[in-house]
N, C-alpha and C positions, 0 to 999 in steps of 0.2 A: 340617642349613639350611634345606632344603626346605622341614619342619616349621615351621620356624619363619614360612617367608613365607607358608604358606598360614594361619597364624595371623593374620600380620597382614593378609592380603585379606579373610579371614572379618573382623573388625573396621571394616577400611574400604568393606567391603560393606553394615556392620552399618550405619556410621555415616552411610553417604550414602543406605541405603534409611531412617534416622531421618528425615534432611534431605530426603529426598520424602517422607516422610508430614509432616513440617511442613510443607513446602511448600502441601502439596497440602490441608491443611489450614488455614493460613493464608488461602489463596487461596475454598477455603468459607466462612468467615466472614466475609472481606472483601467477599463476593456475597451473603452473607447482608445483611450490614450495607446495603451498596447497595443489593441489590433489596426486602429483605425487612424489614426493623426502618429503612433508612434514612430515611424523611419524620420514626422517632420520633427520633430523633439528631437530625437537622438542628433541628429543632422544638426540641430541647430547648437546644443551642447558641444557638439564636437567642434561646431565653429569657435564656439568660444574658447575650447578649448586648445585647439589645434586647427592648423590651419594650411592651405598648400603654397607655399611663397614662388615667385618667379626669379630664376636665376637669369642676368641677364649675359646673353654671350661677350665675347670681345670682337668689336666690330674689325673686319680685314684695313689694312693697310691701305693706300691710296700713295703708288711710284710715279716718277717719272720714270722719262724711259732710259734713263743708265742709273736707275733704282734710288734714288733721291727722293726721301722725302716728301709728298704734297701734303697728307693731310695723316694721321695717326691720332690713335686713342689714349688719352692717360689720367690716371686719376689725380684727382684733388681732393685737399682735405678741410674740413671743416672743425677747429676747436673749439666744443664747451668745456663751461667750467660747473658742477652742481655742489656749491657750499656744503648743502645740507649733510653729505654722506661721510665730508669732512672733519674728524673729532678736533676740539679745540686746540689740543695738544699740538697734533701734526703740523696746524694752520699756524700756531703761530712762532712753530717751529722753523716749517719751510719757507714762508710766504719771502723773505729774502731771499735765498735765493733762489726760490721761483722766479721771481721778477726780475735780478739780474739775466738770468738766461734769456728768459723772455727778451728783455729789450738786447742782446745781441742778437739773435737772430730775426727779432722782428725789427728792427731800428726805431725803437720807442723809449723812451727815459723807462726806466726802473722805477721812480715813481708812477708813473701813471699805469704801470701794472699793480702795484702795490696798492693805488685806489682804486683800480677796478675791482680787484679781489678783495679788498676786505668792504668795498658800498656789496660786493655778493656775497659776503658773509652776515651783514647787517640785515639785507633784505632776504634772506634764505632762499636765494634766486639760482634754481637748479638746473638753470641753460642759461648761465650769460658765455657771450660770443666772447670769446681770445682772441681767435685769428680766422681768415677765410683762405681758401684756394691755394693753401700750401702745397708742394710737392713732395714724389715720395722721401725724398732724402730728409724735409725737411722737418715731414710728418715722423721719419724716424727719427730723427735726432730730439725733437722734441718731448718726446713717449719714454727719454733716457732722462728728463729734467728730475730735481728733488720735487716732490707731490705726487706729481705725477707716473713717477715710476711704480708708485704703486696700485695703479691701475684705477677703474670704475669707481669701486666701491671703498677703499681708501683714501684715493686721491683724486679723487670728483672729476675725471678725467672724460670727456666723453667727444666720441669721433666720430662724425659724419662723413662718408665716403661718396663720391661719386666720380664715372667716367666721364671727361668734356673732350670733345674734338680739337686738335690744333694742329695747326698750318707752320710751319718751320720756316715757310719762306716770306712768312707774315701776310703783308696785302697783296701782293705780287699773285695774280690771278686767281686771287682769292674767289670770284666771282664764277671764274671758269671751273676750280673746285668746285664750290658749290658747297650743298649739306640735303643733309635728309632729315625732317625732324616728324613726331608724330603727336597727335592733341588728343589729352583725356578722350576723346573719343572715338580714338584706334584711325583717324583720318593724317595721310601725310602730305606731308610740303618737300614736294623734289626740287634742287635745283643743283645743276653745271653736274660734273662727272659722279659726285658724289649722291646724288637721287639717281640718276642714270643707270645709275649702277651697283644701287641700291642690295638690289635682290644677290647679289655675291657678296656685298660686303658686309650685309647684316648680320650673317649666323643667323642660329636658331636658339630661342629660347631654353633652358633647360625648367626641373621643376622639385622640390625640395618639399617636403613633408617636415613641421617645427613641430611643437609645443609648446604652450606659454605655460612661463614659468613666473618666479615672483618679481615684481616691480615693472611686469611691462615686458617683459625679455620673452624672446622666443628659443628655445632650443631645439636644436633638429635632432629627429626621431630617424635612429640608426645610422649607420655609415656611409648609404648609399644615397645616391640622389634618384628618384622618379623616375624622370629623366636628366640624362647629360647633358648640359649647352653645347652645342655646337659654333665655335667661334668662326665667324667670316674668312671670307677668302682674301688676297690680296688682289690688290686690283692693277696692272702696271699700263699707263697712259702715255700718250706717243710725245706727251710736252717734254722740250729739250730746257733745264734750266737754266742753261748761260743763254739761251737765244731768247727765253721771257725775258731776264733780264735785262738783257739789250732793249728786245721791244717794251719794256716797260718804258722804262727811265727816257729812251728816244721820245715814246711818245708822250709823257711826263713834261719833259723838258717843253715841248712843243706849243702843249696847251695852255702852258701857264706862258710861255710865250706872246700867242693870240689871244689868251685871256678867252678860248672859247667854251662854250658850253658842255661839251662830251665828244667821247673820239673810240675810236679799237684800231688798232692793229691785229693782223693776223697774219703768220707765217706757215709757208704747207709746203714740205715736201714733195716735187712734182711729178717723180712715179707712183709712187704709193700711195700719196692723199694723205700721210701722216702731216698731224697737224704739229708743230712745231713751237711753238707762241700764239698765243690768245690772250689779250690785254685789252679792258674796258674801263676807261676814266673817265666819270662825270664830276660838275661841278659842287661845293655845296653853298649854301649862302654866301661862307666867309670866306671864297674862294680860294679852296681847298679842293685836292681831287683825291677820290679812293674810284674803290671795285661797286659801283653803285648799280648797275645792271648790265645783262650781255646784249651789247649793242650789236658786238658782229653778230650772233646768230639772231638774236628776237627784234630787232630793228629795219622792215622795209621802207625804203623809201626811196621817189625819185634819182636814179644815179648820172643822171646828166652825161658830160660827154663820155664815159667811159661806157657807155652803152654803145657808142659808134663804131667799135669792135666788133658789138652782134650785128649791127647793119651791114657792116662790110663784110664779114663774113658770109651773111644772105645773097646780098645783092655779088658777090662772085660767086658762091653756089648758084644763083639762077643765071648766071648769063645776063644780068639786067646791067653791069656794066664791067671794066676791066682796072686796072690800078693806072693805064694810060689813056684812060677817059677824060677828056676833058669839059671842064665845067666854068661858068662864068657867075662868079660872085657878086656880080652887082654892086660893086662899092661897095659890098659889107652890108647891104640891105635888099630881104626880098620881100616882096607883099604878093600874098597867099590868101583872099577871101577880104576880109577886115583886118588879118595878122603881120605883124612886119615881123619875119625873122630876123635877127642882126648877129652879125658877125663880132669878136669883142677886139679886134681890130678896126678904126675910126676907118673908112674908105674899101674895106676891105682888102681882096688879095688879087683880083682883077682875075682872067683866065687861068685856071690852074688844072693841073692832074689831080684826080683823086686819093691819087697817091700823097700828093703837095697836102690836099685837104686832113685827110688824115692825120698829119705832122702838125699840121697849123691848128688844127681843129676847128674846121669851119664852118658855122651852122649853118649858114647859106647854101653851100656844096650839097651840103647830107641830105638836108632839106631836101633838095632837089631831085638829089639823089634818086629819094625815096620815093618821092610824092611822084614825081614822073616816071618811075619805073614800074610802080607798083597799083598807080591809081584805078587802074582797068581791069583791076587785079588784087584787091587789097589782101581778099583771104590769102593768097599763096604767098603774101608777107607774114601774114600771121603764122601761118602753116609752117613756113618755114623757119620762124623763131621756136614756136612749138619742138618739130623734130632737133631742137640744141635745148629740150628739156628748159628752159626758160620759162617756162609756166610750173612748173614742179617744185613742192620743195624734195630738199635732200634727205629727208626721211631720217635724220639726225637722232640718237637714242635721248638727245638732252632737251628736256620741253621748254617749248617756248619759240620755236622756228619761227619768223614770221615769212608770211604766206607771198609769194610773189603775185604782181598783176601784170600781164598780160590780156590785153582786151581782144576782143574779137569782133569784127565787122557785123554792125546790129546790137552789140550787146549796150546796156547804158553805159554813156559816157562817151560811146563812140561819134565820133562827129568825121568831115570833111578835111578838118585840122589834123586829126589824128594823125595820120602816115609823118607828116611832118615835124609834127611834136616828138612822135617816139623816136624821130631820124636823129638825135640830139638829146636822147636821154630824160624826153617828160612823156608823161601818161601813164608810162610805166613804173613800176616800183620792186626791186629786191631787195635783198640783203646784202651785208661787203659779205657774208661766207658764200653766200648764192653768186655774188658777181666775182670772185674770187675764184670756183669752181670753174668757170666758163675760162678766166685766163690760164688755169691751169690747163686746160683742156688744149687750148690753141699753143703754151709751150711745151705740151706731151702729144703734137703731132695728130690733135682730134680726137684723142683719147680722153675721154672726160670720166674719173674715180671718185666715189664719193671722200669727202673727207671723213679721216680716219681719227678719233680719239682714243682710241683703249688697244693695246697691243693683245695683252692677253689676262685671264683669270688664273693665279696659283695659289696652290694650297703647299705651302713652304716650299721644294722642288721641283713636288709635281703641276704640271701644266693643266688645268682644268678645262679650259676653253679657250683657246688662239682665234682671233680675230683676224682675217687675210682681206686685202685690198678687192672693196667691190668695185664693178666698173657698172657705169650708171650708162654709159653709151658710148659702143666702140670707136663708133667716129662720128662726132658733130659735124665735121667736115673734110672735105679733101685732104689729102698730105699737100698736096699743091697750094691749097688753099691755106693750111695753116702757114704752111714754109713764107708765101707773097706779106701774110700780115705779120708774122713774127719778124721778116726782113723793116717793115713799116715801124714797129712799134720800140725797133732798135735805134731809128733812123729822129724819131721822136726825141730821142737822146741825145744822138751822137752828132744830128747834122744841125747847126747853127740857127735855122729855121725853126726846127722843132719846138714845142711847146715847154718841154722838159729838159732844154741843152743847159739848162743851169746848171742841171744834175751831172752832168758829162766829169767823170773822170778815168784819165790816161791809165791808172794802175788796174781797175776794175770796170767791166763791162755788167750793164742792164739794159733792161728792155722794158717799154710798158708805155701807159696812156696818162693822162692829166685829168680830171673833170672838176667841173665848177659848175654847182647845180644852187638854184634857187631855190629860198623857202621865203613860202608867204606868198610870192608874185602876184596873187590874186590882189592882195588890198592895194588900193592906191596912194597907202601912206608909204611913202620913201623909205620912211625910220624905220619901219615893219620889217622892211626887205631883208633876211639873213642869206646867209649861203653856208652850201656842201661841200665840201672841199677834196678832193678824193686822189690817188695816188695807186693805180693799180699793174704789176706788170711782173718781172722775174727776173731771174740772176744768178747765173752769168748769162748771158744774151744770147751766146753760139751755142752754147750745151747748159737749159735750163736745170738747177738743178732745186731751188725753189720759186718759191712763185709767193707774193707779200701782195697784202691791200690794205693801204693806209684812211681811213676817213676820219675827217674833222667837221665838227658841227658849230657854226656858229662862231668863228672868229670875228675877234676885231674889227671891224669893217676899215677902219683909221688906223690899224697895225698892215693887213693885208688878209685876200682874201681866194684868190688864184689856186688851185688846185697845186698847181709845178712850186709856189710859194710856201703851203701850209702844210699840206700833206707830202709832198715831195722830199722836203729833205729829212723825213723821218723815214721813207724809206730808203733812202740814201742810208744813215747814218745805220739801218738793223743789216744792210747789206755788206758794208764794206766793215763792220765787226765782225758780221758772223767769216769774210774772207779772211779778216786777220785772224781770229781765234780757232776757223780749221780750213789752211787754205785747199785748193780744190788737187793740188800736187804736192808731195812729200816730198822734200831732198833732202839727203844726208848726204854731208860733205865726210867724203872718203879719205883718209891720209895718207899723204904723199909717198910716206913711206914706211914700208910694213916694219912692226916690231920683230927686229930678229931674235930674239930671246922668244918670241912666244911664239915663231916659226916653228926653230927648233924645237921647244916642247910637245906642237903639234905633230909634228914627223916623227917624234920618237913614239907619243899616242898610236898614233897612225901602224905606225908596223906595228906593235904591242896588240894593237887590237887585231889586228888580221892575222895573228900567229891562233893555231886549234891547239887546245892546252887540253893533258891529260894527267900535267905536275904544275904544284904554288908555283906563276911568275913572280920572277925580281921586279918589284914596281919601286924600287929604293929609286931618288931624287927625280922622281915623277910627280905632277902635281898633284895633291891630296883627289881634284875633282875624277881627275885624269886614271889616277887608281881604282877609285871605289867603283867606275865606270865597269874596268874591264873585270874586277874581281866578283862583281854583282851582278855580271854577264855569265859568268862561271858557276854560278848558282851559291857563290860563298856569300854568308856575312859578315858585313865589314862594322867594324866600332872606330871612330876615327876620333884622336886626342890631337890637340893644336889648330895648329894653320899653316899651312905654305907649301913644301913637298914633302916627302915621304924621307923621313930618317929610318926609321926603323919597321922591321914588320916582325907578329908575331910567330909566322909561320917560316921555317926556313923555305928556301927556294929550293922546286922539284920534286917536294914533301907530294905523294900521290891525292888528291884532288877531294877521288873518295872517302878519304878519311877527316876531312876538314869540314866542320861548323863555320868554326868562325875565323876570323882575322883580325888583328887591331893593330891601328897604322897610329904610328906616333911621327907629326908635321912638326916644322922647327921652320 
């Protein structure tokens, strides 16, 4: 018996010891949790019951120069249905009226929505899709539909809101307007104006503390945000929507006619450098055109004969030639080393002045001029081009500007042919906007301004930042040289032998240079030979207000490929319509005979207005507008009833003005 009791005591001691050790372990763990891991677990618990939510700010609007919207943020709504929360009684009562209402709003049959809702109810679907991308007015209407008006818990209505960026102009200037996107890792993709000026447009996110409640819902804690969101600023661009529309459709028509691969057109204001239109269209596999890439800014290519202007300016500045210098075009073919330079006209032009060589775009004349003029000092030639900023990017805020290429003697690719090749636009590379910037400088007396895409940034009516015109080079050449080449560009269009004469119109003047460059010319397969057709210039010719460039890549050779035929008509169409929409001189036809009654009323008003009054004047018989002007200038408040002339006045003539606060005028 004693032994048995001893065993029981041992077991009790063992159990008691185990419980004591367990209690100690629990205490140690509690202390550890409290003292060591307490913050960690408190944060975890808080995270599961409360959370800091980000409040997205409203992105600022992007406007054209006249205040028309180019891009704006709008709310879009997705509507879903929770069939489980809706009682059987309400479902049966309202499914018919709800289906009818949805049918009228969403343009599908009522039976379609009856079937959709019944299927959701049968399957206990808590997330059935009803509609996507509703605008605000449709969303507000749908909220009041039978059953849905009961809200999320009794009516099963689930609303998902998102903010999307919309372009009111549609596809016009879509690539230039661009976008800004951010991925899940926080990396931005920036395109066009939206991307370039995202720092102004995007605003600052806010913070809001919310607590988790039933059914996964989150309820705001307190009345105020931790950090208030700050909406983005509005950005006003230089784009003119009317000129943009003109440029877009003129380019589109020509691309379709010539079945070209892609093209671009830019219109710039000469003095300020403001870009008034920039359109880029590329062809899809099914032959349609859309704003695929920003070719005008990003695509650097050999400019062809439009580069002859740069060469002529360089040669005139360096006194290599003058415009009366005569060059033999040698029957349209000149051999240099193992290469032949050819003119587009078979048989050439004979001996011609360099002025005429520019007007007819003679390759042989320009190749001879540059090669012979600079062969002893090719670096002098390249230095002159570089002094005109032809080797530098423009430094635009828009991402993806193409790099110009001007080789220096000794660089890879430079050879004995380089001077001759560069003379008519090969072995060099420029984007359309870089080329236009040079032409704009010539129109601007040699003053090269930086192309400008943004005028100012605003917050409501307050200007945050204003963008002034930047000068890249105050004088790329002398004013005399600029004047000389302007005359020649005018002759390109006006002279019968000029390559652009087919564009001439007596109704408005323009000046420019044609360009036709070969692509894939290294290939020996003639079927692979493609062309780039260009026309660059400005208008009006004598007092340039706008400069413009049109570049069209790979037109169908069977239809045509010369710059004057392919790109020139786009330039002319843009110039002509801008002239028509905004004539340079506004004339107002004055009436031949003055209106006697009007003149008499004015004389009466003038006499009364010149008097100094201490008393209330008699304004009966005067026009209401004149009477109000006189009385308000005396510091009297005026109330007007009716229209026409003053029939009665509530305060008698002669009353002391100091005793009058208000007069009522009845007009008839």
